C-alpha positions as CSV (number, residue, x, y, z in Angstrom):
1,M,22.8,-12.2,-2.5
2,S,21.5,-15.3,-4.3
3,A,24.4,-16.7,-6.9
4,E,21.5,-16.3,-9.7
5,I,21.1,-12.8,-9.4
6,A,24.5,-12.0,-7.9
7,H,26.3,-13.5,-11.1
8,R,29.0,-12.2,-13.1
9,P,28.8,-11.8,-17.0
10,A,30.5,-13.9,-18.8
11,G,33.8,-13.1,-20.1
12,R,34.2,-10.3,-17.5
13,S,37.0,-10.1,-15.0
14,G,36.5,-9.5,-11.1
15,K,38.0,-6.4,-11.3
16,G,35.8,-5.3,-14.0
17,G,32.9,-6.5,-12.2
18,S,33.9,-4.2,-9.2
19,R,33.9,-1.2,-10.8
20,K,30.5,-1.6,-12.9
21,A,29.3,-2.1,-9.0
22,L,31.3,1.2,-7.4
23,G,30.1,2.8,-10.4
24,G,26.6,2.2,-9.9
25,A,27.1,3.0,-6.0
26,L,27.9,6.0,-6.4
27,G,25.6,7.1,-9.2
28,A,22.6,6.0,-7.6
29,V,24.1,8.0,-4.0
30,L,24.3,11.1,-6.6
31,L,20.3,10.7,-8.5
32,S,19.8,10.2,-4.7
33,L,21.0,13.0,-3.0
34,P,19.4,16.2,-4.4
35,A,15.4,14.8,-3.2
36,C,16.6,14.6,0.3
37,V,18.4,18.0,0.0
38,W,14.8,19.2,-1.3
39,L,12.3,17.8,1.5
40,W,15.6,18.1,4.1
41,G,12.6,20.2,6.3
42,F,10.1,17.2,6.3
43,T,9.3,15.6,10.1
44,V,6.6,14.2,12.1
45,D,5.2,14.7,15.9
46,D,6.2,10.8,16.2
47,A,10.1,12.1,15.4
48,L,10.3,14.0,18.0
49,I,8.7,11.2,20.7
50,T,11.2,8.7,19.5
51,A,13.8,11.6,20.1
52,R,12.3,12.9,24.3
53,V,12.6,8.9,24.9
54,A,16.1,8.6,23.1
55,A,17.4,11.9,25.3
56,H,15.9,9.6,28.4
57,Y,18.5,6.8,27.5
58,A,21.1,9.1,27.3
59,Q,20.4,10.1,30.3
60,G,20.4,6.6,31.8
61,L,16.4,6.9,32.7
62,G,15.7,3.8,30.4
63,P,12.3,3.8,28.3
64,R,10.2,6.8,29.8
65,F,8.5,9.1,27.6
66,N,8.1,11.4,30.8
67,A,11.2,11.7,33.1
68,P,9.9,11.3,36.6
69,G,7.0,8.6,34.6
70,A,6.9,4.6,34.1
71,F,8.8,2.8,31.3
72,T,6.2,3.0,28.4
73,D,6.8,1.4,24.7
74,A,6.6,4.8,23.5
75,V,7.9,4.0,20.1
76,T,7.2,1.2,17.9
77,P,10.8,0.3,16.6
78,L,11.7,-1.3,20.5
79,G,15.9,-1.0,20.0
80,Y,15.9,2.6,17.9
81,A,15.5,5.0,20.4
82,P,18.2,3.6,22.8
83,L,20.4,3.2,19.8
84,L,20.1,6.9,19.4
85,G,20.4,7.7,23.1
86,L,24.2,5.8,22.7
87,L,25.1,7.6,19.8
88,A,23.8,11.5,20.6
89,R,23.4,13.5,23.4
90,G,21.8,16.7,24.8
91,N,18.4,17.5,24.9
92,T,15.2,16.3,22.9
93,L,15.9,18.6,19.8
94,S,19.2,17.9,19.7
95,V,18.9,13.9,19.8
96,F,16.0,14.7,16.6
97,R,18.8,16.9,14.4
98,F,21.6,13.9,14.9
99,A,18.9,11.4,14.2
100,K,18.3,13.5,10.7
101,W,21.5,13.2,9.3
102,F,22.0,9.8,11.0
103,G,18.7,8.6,8.7
104,L,20.0,10.9,5.8
105,A,23.5,8.4,6.1
106,A,21.8,5.2,6.3
107,W,19.4,6.2,3.6
108,L,22.8,7.2,1.2
109,L,24.8,4.0,2.2
110,T,21.0,1.9,1.0
111,A,21.7,3.7,-1.9
112,G,24.8,3.0,-2.9
113,L,24.5,-0.7,-2.3
114,L,21.0,-0.7,-4.2
115,G,23.2,0.8,-6.9
116,G,26.0,-2.0,-7.1
117,L,23.2,-4.9,-7.0
118,V,21.8,-3.0,-9.8
119,A,25.1,-2.8,-12.1
120,R,25.5,-6.1,-11.2
121,S,22.3,-7.5,-11.7
122,G,23.1,-7.5,-15.7
123,T,24.4,-6.5,-18.8
124,R,21.7,-4.1,-20.3
125,V,22.3,-0.4,-19.4
126,L,17.9,-1.2,-19.2
127,R,18.7,-2.4,-15.7
128,F,19.9,1.4,-14.3
129,S,16.3,2.7,-15.4
130,P,14.8,2.0,-11.9
131,L,17.1,4.4,-10.7
132,C,15.4,7.3,-12.4
133,V,12.4,6.5,-10.4
134,V,14.8,6.2,-7.2
135,A,15.9,9.8,-7.6
136,V,12.4,11.7,-7.5
137,S,11.1,9.1,-4.9
138,A,9.8,11.3,-2.2
139,P,9.0,8.5,0.2
140,L,12.5,7.4,-0.4
141,A,13.8,11.2,0.6
142,A,11.7,12.2,3.1
143,W,11.6,9.2,5.4
144,A,15.2,9.5,5.2
145,V,15.9,12.7,6.8
146,S,12.3,12.9,9.0
147,G,14.2,12.1,12.1
148,M,12.2,8.4,12.5
149,E,13.8,4.8,11.8
150,T,12.7,4.7,8.5
151,G,16.1,5.1,7.3
152,F,18.3,2.9,9.0
153,V,15.3,0.0,8.9
154,T,15.8,0.8,5.1
155,L,18.9,-0.3,5.2
156,L,18.9,-3.0,7.0
157,A,15.9,-4.4,4.5
158,T,18.4,-4.1,1.7
159,L,21.2,-5.4,3.1
160,G,18.8,-8.5,3.7
161,V,17.6,-8.2,0.0
162,A,21.8,-8.7,-0.7
163,G,21.9,-12.3,1.1
164,G,23.6,-14.8,2.9
165,T,23.5,-15.3,7.0
166,W,24.4,-11.5,7.6
167,G,21.9,-10.7,5.4
168,A,18.9,-13.1,6.9
169,A,20.3,-11.5,10.8
170,A,19.7,-8.2,9.0
171,L,16.3,-8.8,7.9
172,G,15.8,-10.5,11.2
173,V,16.5,-6.9,12.8
174,A,14.2,-4.7,10.4
175,A,11.5,-7.3,11.2
176,A,12.1,-6.7,15.1
177,L,11.8,-3.0,14.9
178,R,9.3,-2.9,12.7
179,P,6.9,-5.5,13.1
180,E,4.8,-5.4,9.2
181,L,8.2,-6.5,7.8
182,I,8.0,-10.1,9.1
183,P,6.4,-11.2,5.9
184,F,8.7,-9.8,3.8
185,A,11.6,-11.2,6.0
186,G,10.2,-14.3,6.7
187,I,9.6,-15.0,3.1
188,L,12.4,-13.9,1.3
189,V,14.3,-16.2,3.8
190,A,12.2,-19.3,3.5
191,A,11.9,-19.2,0.1
192,R,15.5,-18.4,-0.9
193,V,16.7,-21.6,1.2
194,A,14.0,-23.3,-0.5
195,V,15.7,-22.2,-4.0
196,D,19.4,-22.0,-3.3
197,R,19.5,-25.3,-0.9
198,P,22.4,-24.2,1.4
199,G,22.2,-27.3,3.8
200,R,20.2,-28.2,6.1
201,L,22.5,-26.2,8.8
202,V,23.1,-22.8,7.1
203,G,19.2,-22.8,5.9
204,A,17.9,-23.3,9.7
205,L,20.8,-20.8,10.9
206,R,19.2,-18.5,7.8
207,V,15.9,-19.0,9.4
208,G,16.9,-18.6,12.5
209,C,18.0,-14.9,12.3
210,V,14.9,-13.6,11.1
211,V,12.7,-15.7,13.7
212,A,15.1,-15.1,16.9
213,P,15.7,-10.8,16.9
214,V,11.7,-11.2,16.2
215,V,10.8,-13.0,19.1
216,L,13.6,-11.6,21.8
217,C,12.2,-7.9,21.1
218,A,8.3,-9.8,21.9
219,S,10.0,-11.3,24.7
220,L,11.6,-7.6,26.1
221,R,8.5,-6.1,25.6
222,Q,6.6,-8.4,27.4
223,E,9.0,-8.3,30.6
224,L,9.6,-4.2,30.1
225,F,5.8,-3.0,29.2
226,G,3.7,-6.4,29.9
227,Q,2.6,-6.7,26.3
228,V,4.2,-8.5,22.9
229,V,2.9,-6.2,20.4
230,P,4.1,-2.0,20.1
231,L,1.3,-0.1,22.2
232,S,0.7,1.6,18.9
233,F,-1.2,-1.5,18.0
234,Y,-4.0,-0.6,20.7
235,A,-3.8,3.2,20.2
236,K,-4.0,3.0,16.5
237,P,-6.1,0.2,15.9
238,S,-6.2,-1.4,12.7
239,D,-8.9,-1.0,10.0
240,F,-8.9,-3.4,6.8
241,A,-10.5,-0.9,4.3
242,H,-7.8,1.7,4.9
243,G,-5.3,-0.7,5.0
244,L,-6.5,-1.6,1.4
245,R,-6.8,1.6,0.4
246,Y,-3.3,2.4,2.1
247,A,-1.7,-0.8,0.0
248,L,-3.2,0.4,-3.1
249,G,-2.2,3.9,-3.0
250,G,1.1,2.9,-2.9
251,F,1.1,0.8,-5.5
252,A,-0.1,3.5,-7.7
253,F,2.0,6.7,-6.3
254,T,5.6,5.3,-5.0
255,G,6.5,5.1,-8.6
256,L,8.8,1.7,-8.0
257,P,5.6,-1.2,-8.2
258,W,4.7,0.1,-12.0
259,L,7.9,-1.7,-12.9
260,L,7.0,-4.7,-11.8
261,L,3.7,-5.3,-14.5
262,A,5.8,-7.5,-16.7
263,T,4.9,-9.8,-19.7
264,P,4.7,-13.6,-19.2
265,R,7.6,-13.7,-21.0
266,E,9.8,-11.6,-19.1
267,L,8.3,-13.4,-15.9
268,S,9.7,-16.6,-17.9
269,L,13.1,-15.1,-18.2
270,L,13.4,-13.7,-14.5
271,P,16.4,-16.0,-13.1
272,R,14.9,-18.5,-10.4
273,A,16.7,-16.7,-7.2
274,A,14.2,-13.6,-8.4
275,W,11.2,-15.6,-7.4
276,P,11.8,-15.2,-3.9
277,L,11.8,-11.8,-3.9
278,L,8.6,-11.6,-5.7
279,L,7.0,-13.5,-3.2
280,A,8.0,-11.3,-0.5
281,L,7.1,-8.1,-1.9
282,L,3.5,-10.0,-2.5
283,G,3.4,-10.5,1.4
284,H,4.4,-7.0,2.4
285,A,1.7,-5.5,0.4
286,G,-0.4,-8.2,2.1
287,A,1.1,-7.2,5.3
288,L,0.2,-3.5,4.6
289,V,-3.3,-4.1,4.1
290,L,-4.0,-6.3,7.3
291,C,-2.0,-3.9,9.7
292,G,-4.6,-1.3,8.6
293,G,-2.0,1.0,7.2
294,D,-0.6,4.2,8.4
295,W,-1.8,7.6,9.1
296,M,1.4,9.9,8.0
297,P,2.0,10.9,4.3
298,F,4.5,9.5,1.6
299,Y,3.7,5.9,2.4
300,R,6.0,5.1,5.1
301,L,5.3,1.7,5.6
302,A,6.0,0.6,1.9
303,V,9.2,2.9,2.2
304,P,12.0,-0.6,3.8
305,V,11.1,-2.4,0.1
306,L,11.3,0.2,-2.3
307,P,15.0,-0.3,-2.9
308,A,14.1,-4.0,-3.2
309,T,11.1,-3.9,-5.2
310,A,13.9,-0.9,-7.7
311,L,16.2,-4.6,-8.2
312,L,13.6,-6.6,-8.7
313,A,12.5,-4.1,-11.5
314,A,16.2,-4.0,-12.9
315,L,15.9,-7.7,-13.1
316,L,12.8,-7.4,-15.3
317,A,14.2,-4.6,-17.3
318,E,17.4,-7.3,-18.0
319,Q,15.0,-9.2,-19.7
320,A,12.4,-6.6,-21.1
321,R,12.0,-5.1,-25.1
322,P,12.9,-1.6,-24.7
323,A,9.6,-0.4,-25.9
324,F,7.8,-2.2,-22.6
325,A,10.3,-1.0,-20.5
326,A,10.1,3.0,-21.8
327,V,6.3,2.9,-21.2
328,R,6.6,1.4,-17.9
329,L,9.6,3.6,-16.9
330,V,7.0,7.0,-18.2
331,V,4.1,5.6,-16.0
332,A,6.0,5.2,-12.6
333,V,8.5,8.3,-13.0
334,A,5.4,10.0,-13.5
335,A,3.2,8.7,-10.7
336,A,6.5,9.7,-8.2
337,L,6.1,12.9,-9.8
338,V,2.5,13.0,-8.9
339,L,3.4,12.4,-5.0
340,A,6.7,14.6,-5.0
341,V,4.9,17.1,-6.6
342,G,1.3,17.4,-5.0
343,L,2.9,17.0,-1.5
344,G,6.4,18.1,-1.6
345,P,6.3,22.0,-1.6
346,A,4.2,21.3,1.7
347,A,6.1,19.1,3.4
348,R,9.3,20.7,3.2
349,Q,8.2,23.4,5.2
350,V,6.8,21.3,8.6
351,G,10.3,20.6,10.2
352,F,10.9,25.1,9.6
353,D,7.3,25.9,11.2
354,R,7.4,23.2,13.6
355,A,10.8,24.8,15.1
356,R,9.2,28.1,15.0
357,L,6.3,26.9,16.8
358,I,8.3,25.1,19.3
359,A,10.4,28.1,19.8
360,A,7.2,30.2,20.6
361,A,5.6,27.2,23.0
362,V,8.7,27.4,24.9
363,P,8.4,30.6,27.8
364,V,4.2,29.6,26.9
365,L,4.9,26.4,28.4
366,A,7.8,27.1,31.0
367,K,6.0,27.0,34.2
368,D,4.2,24.0,33.5
369,E,4.1,20.8,35.6
370,R,1.5,18.9,33.6
371,I,0.3,19.7,30.0
372,A,-2.2,17.5,28.3
373,A,-2.1,17.5,24.6
374,L,-2.6,15.0,21.4
375,D,0.8,15.9,19.6
376,V,2.7,15.0,22.5
377,G,5.7,15.0,20.6
378,W,6.7,19.2,19.5
379,V,5.2,19.8,22.9
380,G,7.6,17.4,24.6
381,A,10.2,19.4,22.8
382,A,9.4,22.8,24.5
383,S,8.8,22.2,27.5
384,E,10.1,18.9,30.1
385,A,7.0,18.6,32.2
386,E,5.2,15.7,32.3
387,L,3.0,15.2,29.3
388,L,-1.2,13.4,29.3
389,D,-1.3,11.6,26.3
390,L,-4.0,12.2,24.5
391,A,-4.0,9.8,21.9
392,G,-2.5,6.8,23.8
393,V,0.8,6.4,21.6
394,T,3.2,7.4,24.8
395,D,0.0,6.3,27.6
396,P,-0.5,2.6,27.8
397,Q,-4.2,3.3,30.1
398,V,-5.1,6.2,27.4
399,A,-4.0,3.8,24.3
400,F,-7.1,1.2,25.6
401,F,-9.9,3.8,26.1
402,P,-11.9,3.4,23.4
403,G,-11.9,5.0,20.0
404,G,-8.7,5.7,17.4
405,H,-5.7,7.8,17.9
406,T,-7.6,11.0,17.1
407,S,-10.8,10.2,18.6
408,K,-10.0,8.4,22.2
409,R,-13.1,9.0,24.3
410,I,-10.8,10.8,27.3
411,P,-13.1,10.0,30.6
412,A,-13.4,13.7,32.6
413,S,-12.1,11.8,35.4
414,W,-9.2,10.4,34.5
415,L,-8.4,14.0,33.2
416,F,-9.1,15.8,36.2
417,A,-7.3,13.3,37.9
418,R,-4.1,14.1,36.4
419,G,-4.4,17.4,36.8
420,P,-3.3,18.9,33.9
421,T,-1.8,22.8,33.9
422,A,-2.3,23.6,30.7
423,I,-4.5,21.7,27.7
424,V,-3.2,22.3,24.3
425,L,-5.4,21.6,21.8
426,L,-5.4,22.3,18.1
427,L,-7.8,23.9,15.6
428,A,-9.2,22.5,12.4
429,R,-7.1,24.2,9.2
430,G,-8.4,27.9,8.9
431,A,-10.6,27.6,11.8
432,P,-10.7,30.7,14.2
433,L,-11.6,30.8,17.5
434,E,-14.7,30.8,18.4
435,I,-15.9,32.2,22.0
436,P,-16.9,30.6,24.0
437,Y,-13.8,28.2,22.7
438,E,-15.0,24.6,23.4
439,T,-17.5,26.0,20.4
440,S,-14.5,26.1,17.5
441,L,-13.9,23.8,15.3
442,F,-10.6,21.4,16.2
443,A,-8.8,19.6,13.9
444,R,-9.3,16.0,15.6
445,A,-12.3,14.6,17.7
446,V,-10.7,14.0,20.7
447,E,-9.5,17.6,21.1
448,G,-13.2,18.8,20.3
449,H,-14.1,16.3,23.3
450,V,-11.6,17.4,26.1
451,A,-12.4,20.9,25.0
452,R,-15.7,20.8,25.8
453,L,-15.1,18.7,29.3
454,V,-13.3,21.4,30.7
455,A,-15.2,24.1,29.2
456,G,-16.3,25.5,32.6
457,D,-13.5,24.9,34.6
458,F,-10.4,26.1,31.9
459,Q,-9.9,29.0,29.6
460,V,-7.5,30.6,27.0
461,R,-4.0,31.2,28.1
462,T,-2.9,31.8,24.4
463,T,-2.6,30.8,20.9
464,L,0.0,29.8,18.6
465,A,0.6,29.7,14.9
466,L,1.8,26.4,13.0
467,G,1.2,27.7,9.2
468,E,-2.3,27.9,8.7
469,Q,-3.4,26.1,11.9
470,T,-3.4,27.2,15.2
471,Y,-3.1,25.8,19.0
472,V,-4.8,26.8,21.6
473,V,-3.3,27.1,24.9
474,L,-5.8,26.6,28.0
475,E,-4.6,27.0,31.4
476,P,-7.3,26.3,34.6
477,K,-9.5,29.2,35.7
478,L,-8.3,31.1,38.9
479,G,-10.7,31.2,41.8
480,P,-14.1,31.4,41.3
């Protein structure tokens, strides 16, 4: 970490500083754990997509979503699925369960690192106040246990905040896994080189440590998949207006950004080494706007930089008047609790509901060879059949069809040429299955479109419950 941030207060021994860092680390871990336990059931469908690809890596099949299919960039973080495939064995659900524990372990390591950095950032007790927000942060806890790569990427980003050449390398890997982190990583390392002046060779090495993994990842994508950007860039086209709303929502409801609303006096007292961190966080906010945000709950794309936000908030608290710090802390905790209380109870049930859905779907889909669906994650956990991805997240051909990932205008010629033996469509929340089924209210535009396309050729096989919603399973009609 930059010397001015990781300074040891005058008159303190190295041993005393180490004890403080250890105490801060342990305290941060203990504060972070309860929310993770509470939200253990949270997940998203994409986590099962990652797990299916990882299971195929473990079987020696390479980057394939469908075992007999072509190579596909089925998940944005290229490199994470093979890592899971190296560490875990078994089917999709086995890998998914491992991924949840792996993400939790990564986040607890991150929390410990953050606590140690905060402990070393000053001498006042106020510097620990951001950890109160971390303790009630639904985004940090939920995404740690989701089965996605977020916990691991958050660890890498926080190692980068700690500084040094290895920190720059960690930032480079994080940016390669999550391209929206490229501005954060690039600005932080470049600005620190400018502030710290470590020498031309060391400075160039640190900048290279950020650039090299990003370039390598883009080159691998070009070699394997014929494109340098993630498939999701095409499957889920960005929207500036949605990105702006996403960034503002992340500021308002993740809690920690409220602690950065400092007075001019507090900003003037910040150590010079803190300014690169502030600039990098502003760069990440801009990246969230430009990339169009994300459709997933709990502001996933903001999560990797929340520990960095907490550290900067600790540095500001070190300079703050107690009254100002208390007001900011109350607002930050209240904002974080709004998100946790508003979404937490439902979010913590998602995984349990999905597990019941998968168990019910296994016998229903057992004989199918090709299944068309938008939510291919859970369907892929219930069946090893070839999946026809109506969102295009795993299928480059569908990704380039017009529309967003929930509104692809699937051509009838494409769908019938692929010959699905089952089609899985989700009804809108609370909507009944109508007769005929194509007149039902479906959850996403592409599902209503597909239902109308196949109305004369497919019939209802059965329905499957997911909480308050219902999946309809269609099958080809038998004979004339």
